[in-house]
C-alpha positions as CSV (number, residue, x, y, z in Angstrom):
1,M,6.5,-6.4,0.4
2,A,8.1,-5.5,3.8
3,V,11.4,-7.0,4.8
4,I,11.9,-8.5,8.3
5,D,14.1,-6.2,10.3
6,S,17.4,-7.5,11.7
7,I,16.2,-6.9,15.3
8,S,19.6,-7.8,16.6
9,A,21.2,-4.8,14.9
10,P,22.2,-1.9,17.2
11,V,19.5,0.7,17.8
12,P,19.9,4.2,19.2
13,E,19.8,4.6,22.9
14,A,16.1,4.9,23.9
15,A,16.8,8.0,26.0
16,S,18.2,9.8,23.0
17,T,15.1,9.3,20.9
18,P,12.8,12.2,21.4
19,L,9.1,11.8,21.3
20,P,7.6,13.1,18.1
21,K,5.2,16.0,18.5
22,I,1.6,15.6,17.4
23,D,-0.4,18.5,16.0
24,V,-3.5,17.9,18.2
25,A,-4.9,20.1,21.0
26,A,-3.6,19.0,24.5
27,G,-5.7,16.5,26.3
28,S,-7.8,15.6,23.2
29,R,-9.1,12.1,22.5
30,V,-7.0,10.4,19.8
31,V,-8.0,7.0,18.2
32,V,-5.0,4.9,17.2
33,A,-5.3,2.2,14.5
34,M,-3.5,-0.8,16.2
35,S,-2.5,-3.7,13.9
36,G,-0.5,-5.5,16.6
37,G,2.8,-4.6,15.1
38,V,5.6,-2.5,16.3
39,D,4.8,0.7,14.4
40,S,1.2,1.1,15.4
41,S,2.0,0.0,19.0
42,V,4.7,2.7,19.3
43,T,2.2,5.2,17.8
44,A,-0.2,4.4,20.6
45,A,2.6,4.7,23.2
46,I,3.7,8.1,21.8
47,C,0.1,9.5,21.9
48,K,-0.3,8.2,25.5
49,A,3.0,9.7,26.6
50,R,2.0,13.0,25.0
51,G,-1.0,13.2,27.3
52,Y,-3.8,12.4,24.9
53,E,-6.8,10.3,25.8
54,V,-6.0,7.3,23.6
55,V,-8.4,4.7,22.3
56,G,-7.0,1.8,20.4
57,I,-9.0,0.1,17.6
58,T,-8.0,-3.1,15.8
59,L,-9.8,-4.2,12.7
60,Q,-10.4,-7.9,12.2
61,L,-10.2,-8.2,8.5
62,Y,-10.4,-11.9,7.8
63,D,-10.9,-15.2,9.5
64,Q,-8.7,-15.5,12.6
65,G,-8.4,-19.2,12.3
66,T,-6.6,-19.1,9.0
67,A,-4.0,-16.6,10.2
68,L,-3.4,-17.6,13.9
69,N,0.4,-17.9,14.4
70,R,1.1,-17.5,10.7
71,K,4.2,-15.3,10.3
72,G,3.6,-12.2,8.3
73,A,-0.1,-12.1,8.9
74,C,-1.8,-8.9,10.2
75,C,-5.3,-7.9,11.3
76,A,-6.2,-11.4,12.5
77,G,-5.2,-14.1,15.0
78,Q,-2.0,-13.4,16.8
79,D,-1.8,-9.8,15.8
80,I,-5.2,-9.0,17.4
81,H,-3.9,-10.7,20.6
82,D,-0.7,-8.6,20.4
83,A,-2.7,-5.4,20.0
84,R,-4.7,-6.3,23.1
85,R,-1.5,-6.9,25.1
86,V,0.0,-3.6,24.0
87,A,-3.2,-1.7,25.0
88,A,-3.2,-3.4,28.4
89,S,0.4,-2.5,29.0
90,L,-0.3,1.1,28.1
91,G,-3.6,1.2,30.2
92,I,-5.7,2.4,27.3
93,P,-9.1,1.0,26.1
94,H,-9.0,-1.3,23.1
95,Y,-11.7,-2.4,20.8
96,V,-11.8,-5.0,18.0
97,L,-14.1,-4.3,15.1
98,D,-15.3,-7.1,12.8
99,Y,-14.7,-5.7,9.3
100,E,-14.3,-9.0,7.6
101,A,-17.3,-8.5,5.3
102,R,-16.2,-5.0,4.4
103,F,-12.7,-6.1,3.7
104,R,-13.9,-9.0,1.6
105,E,-16.1,-6.7,-0.5
106,S,-13.7,-3.7,-0.8
107,V,-10.3,-5.4,-1.0
108,I,-10.3,-9.2,-1.5
109,D,-13.0,-9.3,-4.2
110,D,-11.4,-6.4,-6.0
111,F,-8.1,-8.2,-5.8
112,A,-9.5,-11.3,-7.5
113,D,-11.5,-9.4,-10.2
114,T,-8.5,-7.2,-11.0
115,Y,-6.3,-10.2,-11.6
116,L,-9.0,-11.8,-13.8
117,A,-9.1,-8.6,-15.8
118,G,-5.4,-9.0,-16.7
119,E,-4.3,-6.3,-14.3
120,T,-2.0,-6.2,-11.3
121,P,-3.8,-5.0,-8.1
122,V,-2.4,-3.1,-5.2
123,P,-4.6,-4.3,-2.3
124,C,-2.7,-2.3,0.3
125,V,-3.9,0.9,-1.4
126,R,-7.5,-0.4,-1.5
127,C,-7.3,-1.3,2.2
128,N,-6.1,2.1,3.2
129,Q,-8.6,3.8,0.8
130,T,-11.6,1.9,2.1
131,V,-11.8,0.1,5.4
132,K,-9.0,2.0,7.1
133,F,-9.3,5.6,6.1
134,R,-12.9,5.7,5.0
135,D,-14.6,3.5,7.5
136,L,-12.2,3.8,10.5
137,V,-12.1,7.6,10.2
138,A,-15.9,7.6,10.5
139,V,-15.7,5.4,13.6
140,A,-13.1,7.7,15.2
141,R,-15.3,10.8,14.5
142,D,-18.2,9.0,16.1
143,L,-16.1,8.4,19.2
144,G,-15.5,12.2,19.4
145,A,-11.8,11.9,18.6
146,A,-9.8,14.9,17.4
147,A,-7.7,12.7,15.2
148,L,-6.9,9.2,13.9
149,A,-3.2,8.3,14.3
150,T,-1.6,5.5,12.4
151,G,1.9,3.9,12.2
152,H,2.5,4.7,8.5
153,Y,5.8,6.1,7.5
154,V,4.7,9.4,5.9
155,R,4.8,13.0,7.1
156,R,1.9,15.4,7.4
157,T,2.8,19.1,7.2
158,L,0.8,22.3,7.1
159,G,1.1,24.3,3.9
160,P,-0.4,27.5,2.6
161,A,-3.6,25.7,1.5
162,G,-3.8,23.2,4.4
163,P,-2.3,19.8,5.3
164,E,0.1,18.2,2.9
165,M,1.4,14.7,2.7
166,R,5.1,14.2,2.3
167,R,7.6,11.3,2.1
168,P,9.1,10.3,5.4
169,A,12.5,10.9,6.8
170,D,13.4,7.2,6.3
171,L,12.9,6.7,2.5
172,A,13.6,3.0,2.9
173,R,10.2,2.9,4.8
174,D,8.3,5.3,2.6
175,Q,4.6,4.3,2.4
176,S,3.4,7.3,0.5
177,Y,2.8,5.3,-2.6
178,F,0.2,3.2,-0.8
179,L,-1.5,6.3,0.6
180,F,-2.0,8.4,-2.6
181,A,-5.8,7.8,-2.5
182,T,-6.1,9.6,0.9
183,T,-8.5,12.5,0.5
184,R,-7.7,16.0,1.6
185,E,-10.5,15.8,4.1
186,Q,-9.1,12.6,5.6
187,L,-5.5,14.0,5.6
188,A,-6.8,16.9,7.7
189,Y,-7.9,14.4,10.3
190,L,-5.0,11.9,10.2
191,R,-1.7,12.0,12.1
192,F,1.5,10.1,11.4
193,P,3.8,10.3,14.4
194,L,6.5,8.0,12.9
195,G,7.0,10.1,9.7
196,G,10.2,11.8,11.1
197,L,11.7,8.5,12.5
198,D,13.6,5.7,11.0
199,K,12.8,2.1,12.0
200,A,15.8,1.8,14.4
201,R,14.5,4.8,16.4
202,T,10.9,3.3,16.3
203,R,12.3,0.1,17.9
204,A,14.2,2.1,20.4
205,L,11.0,3.8,21.5
206,A,9.3,0.3,21.7
207,A,12.1,-0.8,24.0
208,R,11.8,2.5,26.0
209,F,8.1,1.9,26.5
210,D,8.7,-1.8,27.3
211,L,6.1,-2.8,24.7
212,P,5.5,-6.6,24.6
213,V,6.0,-6.5,20.7
214,A,9.3,-4.6,20.8
215,A,11.2,-7.4,19.2
216,K,8.4,-8.5,16.8
217,P,9.4,-8.8,13.1
218,D,7.5,-6.8,10.5
219,S,4.7,-8.3,8.6
220,Q,5.4,-9.7,5.2
221,D,3.6,-9.9,1.8
222,I,-0.1,-9.4,1.4
223,C,-1.9,-10.3,4.7
224,F,-4.7,-12.5,3.2
225,V,-2.4,-14.3,0.7
226,P,-1.0,-17.4,2.5
227,R,2.4,-18.5,1.3
228,G,2.4,-15.7,-1.3
229,S,0.3,-17.7,-3.8
230,Y,-2.0,-15.1,-5.5
231,A,-3.3,-17.6,-8.0
232,D,-4.5,-19.9,-5.2
233,V,-6.5,-17.1,-3.7
234,V,-8.1,-16.1,-7.0
235,T,-8.9,-19.7,-7.9
236,R,-10.6,-20.2,-4.6
237,L,-12.6,-17.0,-4.9
238,R,-13.5,-17.3,-8.6
239,P,-13.7,-21.1,-9.4
240,G,-14.4,-21.8,-13.0
241,A,-13.3,-18.3,-14.2
242,I,-9.7,-19.4,-15.0
243,E,-9.0,-20.8,-18.4
244,P,-5.9,-22.0,-20.2
245,G,-4.5,-20.2,-23.2
246,D,-1.5,-19.4,-25.4
247,I,1.8,-17.8,-24.5
248,V,2.6,-15.6,-27.5
249,H,5.8,-13.8,-28.4
250,V,5.5,-10.1,-29.4
251,D,6.6,-11.2,-32.9
252,G,3.4,-13.3,-33.2
253,R,4.8,-16.8,-32.5
254,V,3.0,-19.1,-30.1
255,V,5.8,-20.2,-27.8
256,G,3.8,-22.1,-25.1
257,R,0.6,-22.7,-23.1
258,H,-0.5,-21.5,-19.7
259,D,-3.1,-22.6,-17.2
260,G,-4.6,-19.1,-16.6
261,V,-3.6,-15.5,-17.0
262,I,-3.9,-15.0,-13.2
263,G,-0.5,-16.8,-12.9
264,F,1.3,-14.0,-14.6
265,T,2.1,-10.3,-14.0
266,V,3.6,-7.7,-16.3
267,G,7.4,-7.7,-15.9
268,Q,7.6,-11.4,-14.7
269,R,10.6,-13.3,-16.0
270,R,10.7,-16.6,-13.9
271,G,8.2,-19.4,-14.2
272,L,7.0,-18.7,-17.7
273,G,7.5,-22.3,-18.8
274,V,9.0,-21.2,-22.1
275,G,12.4,-22.4,-23.4
276,G,14.6,-22.4,-26.4
277,E,14.8,-18.6,-26.8
278,A,18.1,-16.8,-27.4
279,A,17.3,-14.0,-24.9
280,P,15.3,-14.0,-21.6
281,L,11.6,-13.4,-22.0
282,Y,9.4,-11.2,-19.8
283,V,5.6,-10.9,-19.6
284,V,4.9,-7.8,-21.7
285,R,1.1,-7.7,-21.4
286,L,-1.9,-9.8,-20.5
287,E,-4.9,-10.2,-22.8
288,P,-7.7,-11.9,-20.7
289,E,-10.3,-11.6,-23.5
290,S,-8.3,-13.9,-25.8
291,R,-6.6,-15.7,-22.8
292,R,-3.2,-14.7,-24.2
293,V,0.0,-14.0,-22.2
294,V,2.3,-11.9,-24.4
295,V,6.0,-12.2,-23.8
296,G,9.1,-10.6,-25.3
297,P,12.6,-9.3,-24.6
298,R,13.2,-6.7,-21.9
299,E,13.1,-3.8,-24.3
300,A,9.5,-4.7,-25.1
301,L,8.6,-3.8,-21.5
302,L,9.8,-0.2,-21.8
303,G,7.1,2.5,-22.1
304,R,6.8,6.2,-21.6
305,E,3.2,7.2,-22.1
306,F,0.1,5.9,-20.4
307,R,-3.3,6.9,-19.0
308,T,-4.5,6.9,-15.4
309,R,-8.0,6.7,-14.2
310,D,-9.7,7.8,-10.9
311,V,-7.0,10.4,-10.1
312,N,-7.1,11.7,-6.5
313,W,-5.5,15.1,-6.0
314,L,-3.9,16.2,-2.7
315,R,-3.5,19.7,-4.1
316,D,-5.9,21.9,-6.0
317,A,-6.7,19.8,-9.1
318,P,-5.3,21.2,-12.3
319,E,-7.8,22.1,-15.1
320,A,-8.4,19.5,-17.7
321,G,-5.9,19.9,-20.5
322,D,-3.4,21.9,-18.3
323,G,-0.2,20.0,-18.0
324,I,2.0,20.1,-14.9
325,R,5.5,18.9,-14.2
326,V,5.8,16.2,-11.6
327,A,7.8,13.1,-10.7
328,V,6.0,9.8,-11.0
329,K,6.4,6.5,-9.3
330,V,4.9,3.7,-11.3
331,R,5.6,0.9,-8.8
332,S,6.2,1.1,-5.0
333,T,9.8,-0.1,-5.4
334,H,10.6,2.3,-8.3
335,A,12.3,5.7,-8.0
336,P,10.2,8.7,-9.1
337,V,10.7,9.7,-12.8
338,P,10.3,13.2,-14.1
339,A,7.1,13.5,-16.2
340,A,4.3,15.7,-17.6
341,V,0.8,15.0,-16.4
342,V,-2.2,16.3,-18.2
343,P,-5.6,15.8,-16.5
344,D,-8.6,14.9,-18.7
345,E,-12.3,15.5,-18.5
346,A,-13.1,12.0,-17.2
347,G,-11.2,12.4,-13.9
348,G,-8.1,10.7,-15.2
349,A,-4.8,12.0,-16.6
350,C,-2.3,11.3,-19.4
351,V,1.2,10.7,-18.2
352,A,4.4,11.2,-20.3
353,L,7.6,10.1,-18.6
354,D,10.8,11.8,-19.5
355,R,12.5,8.4,-19.8
356,P,11.1,4.9,-20.4
357,E,10.2,2.7,-17.5
358,A,10.0,-1.1,-17.5
359,G,6.8,-2.9,-16.4
360,L,4.1,-0.3,-16.7
361,A,1.4,-2.6,-15.3
362,P,-2.3,-1.8,-15.6
363,G,-3.9,-2.0,-12.2
364,Q,-0.8,-0.6,-10.5
365,A,-0.8,3.0,-9.1
366,A,1.0,6.0,-10.6
367,V,1.8,8.4,-7.8
368,F,2.7,12.1,-8.5
369,Y,5.3,14.0,-6.4
370,D,6.7,17.5,-6.3
371,G,10.0,16.9,-4.4
372,D,8.9,15.0,-1.3
373,R,5.3,16.2,-1.4
374,V,2.6,13.8,-2.6
375,L,0.4,15.5,-5.1
376,G,-1.9,12.6,-5.7
377,G,-2.1,9.7,-8.2
378,G,-4.3,7.4,-10.1
379,W,-4.6,3.8,-11.5
380,I,-2.7,2.8,-14.6
381,C,-5.1,1.8,-17.4
382,R,-4.7,-0.9,-19.9
383,F,-3.1,0.4,-23.0
384,P,-3.8,-1.7,-26.1
385,G,-1.2,-2.0,-28.8
386,R,1.9,-1.7,-26.6
């Protein structure tokens, strides 16, 4: 979840903020993914100031009427209007593509089904993996663009074997966790002009270019989840699929009842509806087949070994059975932990962390790093018996 900036805080003088360089041939056409926010708008302005032929594209991802004027929304309603205003102020062509059906199929339906399966989805990864980097890259290529530029806070550098993805200069804005599924082919085509900036300097550039969104706060939460109620979204999308069940302690005691496993996530402490225990309880795992929510003390959350599926490598993939040393992030807000990763024959990998982590949640991503370089990552699988 992004945090709204304190836009009244001092920012660097606009004149002292140099324009980032973009590794694209001079005068080339560059498509910019414009969400209507500050970051993508500054990206478009940088590309225009660098002399590229800029084309702005905004994706309408869900019904505009439900998101108009709702704070924290993106890719609908007010944000589409803001992207149009920015494009007009920069004098660049701007197109809105209706990707609502694609977004529903690739992101929203996956979100609902993942929750029903007792897992915790990361829809921002799915969105980047599908409608943004798969579909929008294809559109940019069709338009004859030399690159697709986005406002993500990651860096793209050239290594001995080609482009590499790295964490940004501003680690507080690091979005590499959400981009681990980017393919090497896509990375060769993508550009991230903001990777060397912090947010204060991005806002300074927005003021320098006199963008109409310069003081706009960041988006919050998941764009298609109004008021942060995940359960409401799943209930609406999958009516009749939600059933009540038992809340069970790891020691086997039934300690309560619930209205549906979709109301819980691994690591959750508040809102369990269970009282009378000596120590605080946390959700340890979800068992949708038996409709059980398993809870326990914090130490029951700790784990070191797990398996990932559908691993995407941004380096040459190691041979199955050959372990490599990496650092692993198991949640977007966690720090990377040293670990051994051993790829398997099925396109997944076994991960052994050097120290236990709390809240290893099936459905979340495990992203692999070597220093600040993103090596790839996969999806944490359910691990029975924990």
